[in-house]
LUMKOLNU-515860 format. One record per atom (N, C-alpha, C, O): residue in three letters; x, y, z; residue number from 1. Coordinates in steps of 0.05 Angstrom, whole numbers, always signed. Layout:
REM residues N
residu	u	v	w	num
ALA	X	Y	Z	NUM
...
***
This chain:
REM residues 126
residu	u	v	w	num
MET	-279	-298	+62	1
MET	-278	-272	+73	1
MET	-251	-267	+84	1
MET	-240	-284	+99	1
LYS	-238	-245	+76	2
LYS	-213	-237	+88	2
LYS	-211	-207	+88	2
LYS	-225	-193	+73	2
TRP	-195	-197	+106	3
TRP	-191	-168	+107	3
TRP	-171	-161	+85	3
TRP	-150	-173	+82	3
LEU	-178	-140	+70	4
LEU	-161	-131	+48	4
LEU	-143	-109	+58	4
LEU	-152	-90	+69	4
ASP	-117	-112	+55	5
ASP	-98	-94	+66	5
ASP	-86	-76	+45	5
ASP	-63	-79	+38	5
ARG	-102	-57	+36	6
ARG	-92	-37	+17	6
ARG	-77	-15	+30	6
ARG	-66	+3	+17	6
ARG	-76	-15	+57	7
ARG	-63	+6	+72	7
ARG	-33	+5	+68	7
ARG	-19	+25	+74	7
ILE	-22	-17	+57	8
ILE	+7	-18	+51	8
ILE	+15	+2	+31	8
ILE	+35	+16	+33	8
SER	-1	+5	+10	9
SER	+5	+23	-12	9
SER	-6	+51	-9	9
SER	+4	+70	-20	9
ALA	-27	+54	+7	10
ALA	-40	+80	+10	10
ALA	-56	+79	+36	10
ALA	-69	+59	+43	10
PRO	-55	+101	+51	11
PRO	-71	+101	+76	11
PRO	-100	+101	+69	11
PRO	-109	+111	+48	11
GLY	-116	+90	+86	12
GLY	-145	+89	+81	12
GLY	-158	+69	+99	12
GLY	-145	+58	+117	12
PRO	-183	+64	+93	13
PRO	-198	+46	+111	13
PRO	-190	+16	+108	13
PRO	-180	+8	+87	13
TYR	-195	+1	+129	14
TYR	-193	-28	+127	14
TYR	-218	-38	+113	14
TYR	-240	-29	+119	14
LEU	-215	-56	+94	15
LEU	-237	-66	+78	15
LEU	-241	-96	+82	15
LEU	-222	-111	+86	15
CYS	-267	-104	+80	16
CYS	-274	-132	+81	16
CYS	-298	-136	+63	16
CYS	-317	-121	+65	16
LEU	-297	-155	+45	17
LEU	-319	-161	+27	17
LEU	-332	-187	+36	17
LEU	-319	-208	+38	17
CYS	-358	-186	+42	18
CYS	-373	-209	+51	18
CYS	-394	-216	+30	18
CYS	-409	-199	+20	18
LEU	-395	-241	+22	19
LEU	-414	-251	+2	19
LEU	-436	-268	+15	19
LEU	-452	-280	+1	19
SER	-436	-270	+42	20
SER	-457	-284	+56	20
SER	-461	-273	+83	20
SER	-444	-258	+94	20
GLU	-483	-279	+95	21
GLU	-489	-269	+122	21
GLU	-469	-282	+142	21
GLU	-461	-268	+161	21
ALA	-461	-306	+138	22
ALA	-441	-319	+155	22
ALA	-415	-304	+155	22
ALA	-402	-301	+176	22
GLU	-406	-295	+132	23
GLU	-381	-280	+130	23
GLU	-384	-253	+144	23
GLU	-366	-244	+158	23
TYR	-407	-240	+141	24
TYR	-413	-215	+155	24
TYR	-411	-218	+185	24
TYR	-398	-202	+199	24
LEU	-423	-240	+196	25
LEU	-421	-245	+225	25
LEU	-393	-250	+233	25
LEU	-384	-241	+255	25
LYS	-378	-264	+217	26
LYS	-350	-270	+223	26
LYS	-333	-244	+223	26
LYS	-316	-241	+241	26
ALA	-338	-226	+205	27
ALA	-324	-201	+204	27
ALA	-329	-184	+229	27
ALA	-310	-173	+240	27
PHE	-354	-183	+238	28
PHE	-360	-168	+262	28
PHE	-349	-181	+287	28
PHE	-341	-168	+306	28
LYS	-348	-208	+287	29
LYS	-335	-222	+309	29
LYS	-305	-215	+310	29
LYS	-294	-210	+332	29
HIS	-293	-214	+287	30
HIS	-265	-206	+285	30
HIS	-260	-178	+297	30
HIS	-240	-172	+310	30
LEU	-279	-160	+291	31
LEU	-278	-132	+301	31
LEU	-285	-130	+331	31
LEU	-282	-109	+343	31
LYS	-295	-152	+342	32
LYS	-304	-153	+370	32
LYS	-328	-134	+374	32
LYS	-330	-120	+394	32
LEU	-345	-133	+353	33
LEU	-369	-117	+354	33
LEU	-393	-134	+348	33
LEU	-391	-155	+335	33
LYS	-416	-125	+357	34
LYS	-441	-139	+350	34
LYS	-454	-125	+327	34
LYS	-457	-100	+327	34
PRO	-463	-140	+307	35
PRO	-477	-127	+285	35
PRO	-502	-113	+295	35
PRO	-516	-123	+312	35
THR	-508	-90	+283	36
THR	-531	-75	+292	36
THR	-552	-73	+269	36
THR	-573	-60	+273	36
ALA	-546	-85	+247	37
ALA	-565	-84	+224	37
ALA	-564	-110	+208	37
ALA	-546	-126	+212	37
ALA	-584	-113	+191	38
ALA	-584	-136	+173	38
ALA	-559	-135	+155	38
ALA	-548	-113	+150	38
TRP	-549	-158	+147	39
TRP	-524	-158	+132	39
TRP	-526	-143	+106	39
TRP	-507	-130	+97	39
VAL	-550	-144	+93	40
VAL	-555	-127	+70	40
VAL	-582	-114	+75	40
VAL	-602	-126	+81	40
SER	-582	-87	+72	41
SER	-606	-72	+78	41
SER	-629	-81	+60	41
SER	-625	-89	+37	41
GLN	-653	-79	+71	42
GLN	-677	-86	+56	42
GLN	-678	-68	+31	42
GLN	-672	-44	+33	42
HIS	-685	-79	+9	43
HIS	-688	-65	-17	43
HIS	-661	-57	-28	43
HIS	-659	-40	-45	43
ALA	-639	-70	-19	44
ALA	-612	-64	-30	44
ALA	-599	-91	-37	44
ALA	-606	-112	-27	44
ASN	-580	-89	-55	45
ASN	-565	-112	-63	45
ASN	-536	-111	-52	45
ASN	-521	-130	-53	45
ALA	-529	-88	-41	46
ALA	-503	-85	-28	46
ALA	-506	-64	-6	46
ALA	-522	-45	-7	46
THR	-491	-69	+15	47
THR	-491	-51	+39	47
THR	-464	-50	+50	47
THR	-449	-70	+51	47
VAL	-456	-26	+59	48
VAL	-430	-24	+74	48
VAL	-437	-18	+103	48
VAL	-453	-1	+110	48
HIS	-423	-33	+121	49
HIS	-426	-29	+149	49
HIS	-399	-16	+158	49
HIS	-378	-28	+153	49
LEU	-401	+6	+171	50
LEU	-377	+21	+179	50
LEU	-373	+20	+209	50
LEU	-392	+23	+224	50
ALA	-348	+17	+216	51
ALA	-341	+16	+245	51
ALA	-316	+32	+248	51
ALA	-299	+33	+230	51
ARG	-313	+45	+270	52
ARG	-289	+60	+277	52
ARG	-274	+46	+299	52
ARG	-287	+36	+318	52
SER	-248	+44	+297	53
SER	-232	+32	+318	53
SER	-208	+49	+322	53
SER	-205	+70	+309	53
GLY	-191	+41	+341	54
GLY	-167	+56	+346	54
GLY	-149	+58	+321	54
GLY	-132	+76	+319	54
ASN	-152	+39	+303	55
ASN	-136	+38	+279	55
ASN	-148	+54	+256	55
ASN	-135	+57	+235	55
GLY	-172	+64	+259	56
GLY	-184	+80	+238	56
GLY	-212	+69	+231	56
GLY	-226	+59	+248	56
VAL	-218	+71	+205	57
VAL	-244	+63	+195	57
VAL	-243	+34	+184	57
VAL	-225	+28	+169	57
CYS	-262	+18	+192	58
CYS	-265	-9	+182	58
CYS	-291	-10	+166	58
CYS	-312	-2	+176	58
ALA	-290	-20	+142	59
ALA	-313	-22	+125	59
ALA	-319	-51	+117	59
ALA	-301	-65	+106	59
VAL	-342	-61	+124	60
VAL	-351	-88	+117	60
VAL	-371	-85	+95	60
VAL	-394	-76	+100	60
VAL	-364	-92	+71	61
VAL	-381	-89	+47	61
VAL	-394	-116	+42	61
VAL	-381	-136	+38	61
CYS	-421	-116	+42	62
CYS	-436	-141	+38	62
CYS	-451	-139	+11	62
CYS	-464	-119	+5	62
VAL	-449	-160	-5	63
VAL	-462	-161	-31	63
VAL	-479	-187	-32	63
VAL	-470	-208	-25	63
ASP	-504	-183	-40	64
ASP	-524	-205	-41	64
ASP	-537	-205	-69	64
ASP	-533	-186	-85	64
ALA	-553	-225	-74	65
ALA	-570	-226	-98	65
ALA	-553	-224	-123	65
ALA	-557	-206	-140	65
LEU	-534	-242	-127	66
LEU	-516	-241	-150	66
LEU	-528	-255	-174	66
LEU	-519	-251	-197	66
ASP	-548	-272	-169	67
ASP	-560	-287	-191	67
ASP	-571	-268	-213	67
ASP	-587	-250	-206	67
GLY	-562	-272	-237	68
GLY	-572	-255	-259	68
GLY	-558	-229	-262	68
GLY	-564	-214	-280	68
ARG	-540	-222	-245	69
ARG	-525	-197	-246	69
ARG	-500	-201	-263	69
ARG	-487	-222	-262	69
ASN	-493	-181	-278	70
ASN	-468	-182	-293	70
ASN	-446	-166	-278	70
ASN	-452	-152	-259	70
GLY	-422	-167	-288	71
GLY	-399	-154	-276	71
GLY	-402	-124	-274	71
GLY	-393	-112	-255	71
VAL	-415	-112	-294	72
VAL	-418	-83	-294	72
VAL	-437	-75	-272	72
VAL	-432	-55	-258	72
GLU	-459	-90	-268	73
GLU	-477	-83	-246	73
GLU	-464	-86	-219	73
GLU	-467	-69	-201	73
VAL	-448	-107	-215	74
VAL	-434	-111	-190	74
VAL	-414	-89	-186	74
VAL	-411	-78	-164	74
ALA	-399	-82	-207	75
ALA	-380	-60	-205	75
ALA	-393	-34	-196	75
ALA	-383	-19	-179	75
GLY	-416	-28	-208	76
GLY	-431	-5	-200	76
GLY	-439	-5	-171	76
GLY	-436	+16	-157	76
MET	-447	-28	-160	77
MET	-454	-30	-132	77
MET	-430	-25	-114	77
MET	-431	-12	-94	77
LEU	-407	-36	-123	78
LEU	-383	-34	-107	78
LEU	-372	-5	-107	78
LEU	-362	+5	-87	78
VAL	-375	+9	-130	79
VAL	-367	+37	-131	79
VAL	-385	+53	-112	79
VAL	-376	+71	-98	79
HIS	-411	+48	-113	80
HIS	-430	+62	-95	80
HIS	-421	+59	-66	80
HIS	-421	+78	-51	80
GLU	-415	+34	-58	81
GLU	-407	+30	-30	81
GLU	-380	+42	-24	81
GLU	-375	+52	-2	81
ALA	-362	+43	-44	82
ALA	-336	+56	-41	82
ALA	-339	+85	-35	82
ALA	-323	+97	-19	82
VAL	-358	+98	-47	83
VAL	-363	+127	-41	83
VAL	-371	+130	-12	83
VAL	-361	+149	+1	83
HIS	-389	+113	-2	84
HIS	-396	+115	+27	84
HIS	-372	+111	+45	84
HIS	-369	+124	+66	84
ILE	-355	+92	+37	85
ILE	-331	+87	+53	85
ILE	-313	+111	+53	85
ILE	-303	+119	+75	85
TRP	-309	+124	+30	86
TRP	-293	+148	+29	86
TRP	-305	+170	+46	86
TRP	-290	+184	+60	86
GLN	-331	+174	+45	87
GLN	-344	+194	+61	87
GLN	-339	+190	+90	87
GLN	-334	+209	+105	87
GLU	-341	+165	+99	88
GLU	-337	+159	+127	88
GLU	-308	+163	+135	88
GLU	-302	+174	+157	88
TRP	-289	+156	+118	89
TRP	-261	+160	+123	89
TRP	-255	+190	+126	89
TRP	-241	+198	+145	89
CYS	-267	+207	+109	90
CYS	-263	+236	+111	90
CYS	-275	+246	+137	90
CYS	-262	+262	+151	90
ASP	-299	+237	+144	91
ASP	-311	+246	+170	91
ASP	-294	+238	+193	91
ASP	-290	+254	+212	91
HIS	-284	+214	+193	92
HIS	-268	+204	+216	92
HIS	-243	+221	+220	92
HIS	-235	+226	+243	92
TYR	-230	+230	+199	93
TYR	-206	+245	+201	93
TYR	-210	+275	+199	93
TYR	-191	+291	+199	93
GLY	-236	+284	+199	94
GLY	-242	+312	+199	94
GLY	-236	+326	+173	94
GLY	-232	+351	+173	94
GLU	-235	+311	+152	95
GLU	-229	+323	+125	95
GLU	-255	+333	+114	95
GLU	-273	+318	+106	95
THR	-258	+360	+114	96
THR	-283	+372	+104	96
THR	-282	+381	+76	96
THR	-303	+387	+64	96
ASN	-258	+383	+65	97
ASN	-256	+394	+37	97
ASN	-233	+380	+23	97
ASN	-213	+393	+16	97
PRO	-236	+354	+17	98
PRO	-214	+340	+4	98
PRO	-212	+350	-25	98
PRO	-232	+358	-37	98
GLY	-188	+349	-36	99
GLY	-185	+356	-64	99
GLY	-200	+337	-82	99
GLY	-203	+314	-76	99
ARG	-209	+347	-104	100
ARG	-225	+330	-123	100
ARG	-208	+307	-133	100
ARG	-219	+285	-136	100
GLU	-183	+312	-139	101
GLU	-166	+290	-149	101
GLU	-160	+270	-127	101
GLU	-160	+246	-133	101
GLN	-156	+279	-103	102
GLN	-152	+261	-80	102
GLN	-176	+243	-77	102
GLN	-174	+219	-72	102
GLU	-200	+256	-78	103
GLU	-225	+241	-75	103
GLU	-228	+220	-97	103
GLU	-235	+197	-92	103
ALA	-222	+228	-122	104
ALA	-225	+210	-145	104
ALA	-206	+186	-142	104
ALA	-214	+163	-147	104
TYR	-181	+191	-135	105
TYR	-162	+169	-132	105
TYR	-169	+151	-108	105
TYR	-166	+127	-110	105
ALA	-179	+163	-87	106
ALA	-187	+146	-64	106
ALA	-210	+128	-71	106
ALA	-209	+104	-64	106
ILE	-230	+139	-83	107
ILE	-253	+122	-91	107
ILE	-245	+101	-111	107
ILE	-254	+78	-110	107
GLN	-227	+108	-130	108
GLN	-217	+89	-149	108
GLN	-202	+66	-135	108
GLN	-207	+43	-141	108
ALA	-185	+73	-116	109
ALA	-169	+53	-101	109
ALA	-187	+34	-85	109
ALA	-183	+10	-85	109
ILE	-206	+45	-71	110
ILE	-225	+29	-55	110
ILE	-241	+11	-73	110
ILE	-244	-13	-68	110
SER	-252	+22	-95	111
SER	-268	+7	-114	111
SER	-252	-16	-126	111
SER	-261	-39	-128	111
GLN	-227	-10	-135	112
GLN	-210	-30	-148	112
GLN	-204	-53	-128	112
GLN	-204	-76	-136	112
GLU	-199	-46	-103	113
GLU	-193	-67	-84	113
GLU	-217	-85	-80	113
GLU	-214	-110	-79	113
LEU	-241	-73	-78	114
LEU	-265	-89	-74	114
LEU	-271	-106	-99	114
LEU	-278	-129	-97	114
MET	-267	-94	-123	115
MET	-272	-109	-148	115
MET	-252	-132	-151	115
MET	-260	-154	-160	115
ALA	-227	-127	-145	116
ALA	-207	-148	-147	116
ALA	-214	-172	-129	116
ALA	-211	-195	-137	116
GLU	-222	-165	-104	117
GLU	-229	-187	-86	117
GLU	-254	-201	-95	117
GLU	-256	-226	-93	117
PHE	-274	-186	-105	118
PHE	-298	-199	-116	118
PHE	-291	-218	-139	118
PHE	-301	-240	-140	118
ALA	-274	-208	-158	119
ALA	-266	-225	-180	119
ALA	-251	-250	-171	119
ALA	-255	-272	-181	119
ARG	-233	-246	-152	120
ARG	-218	-269	-141	120
ARG	-236	-290	-129	120
ARG	-232	-314	-133	120
ARG	-256	-281	-115	121
ARG	-273	-299	-100	121
ARG	-294	-312	-118	121
ARG	-302	-335	-113	121
THR	-304	-298	-138	122
THR	-326	-309	-154	122
THR	-318	-318	-182	122
THR	-333	-332	-195	122
GLY	-295	-309	-192	123
GLY	-287	-314	-219	123
GLY	-301	-296	-239	123
GLY	-296	-298	-263	123
MET	-318	-279	-229	124
MET	-334	-260	-246	124
MET	-316	-237	-253	124
MET	-304	-225	-235	124
GLY	-314	-229	-278	125
GLY	-300	-206	-286	125
GLY	-270	-211	-292	125
GLY	-255	-192	-296	125
LYS	-263	-236	-292	126
LYS	-234	-242	-299	126
LYS	-230	-242	-328	126
LYS	-208	-247	-338	126
***
């Protein structure tokens, strides 16, 4: 588990990908927050936990139940969570009507960062 710093190339949320409950707890400890929900929501294989800090939006993306899943399925889950992250980022900054191209590039950037970290950590999708 590590914090992904895509903010160097583009402003946006702080991201963290957790592949276990222990990593999820470590991420929240790093944020100096107490988790308020299960690491992965019941009936879900991925969940994003959003927190706001003085630095902006922090997103802790948790992925579970990888057995039997292929890269396309995981990519779909990560894109789904990236949309929620983008929505929270817009809410945090009061952006009520982002441009469609801005939205598409933002979701692409968030998704790619999560997918790259997932591939790095699991070897899946390389």
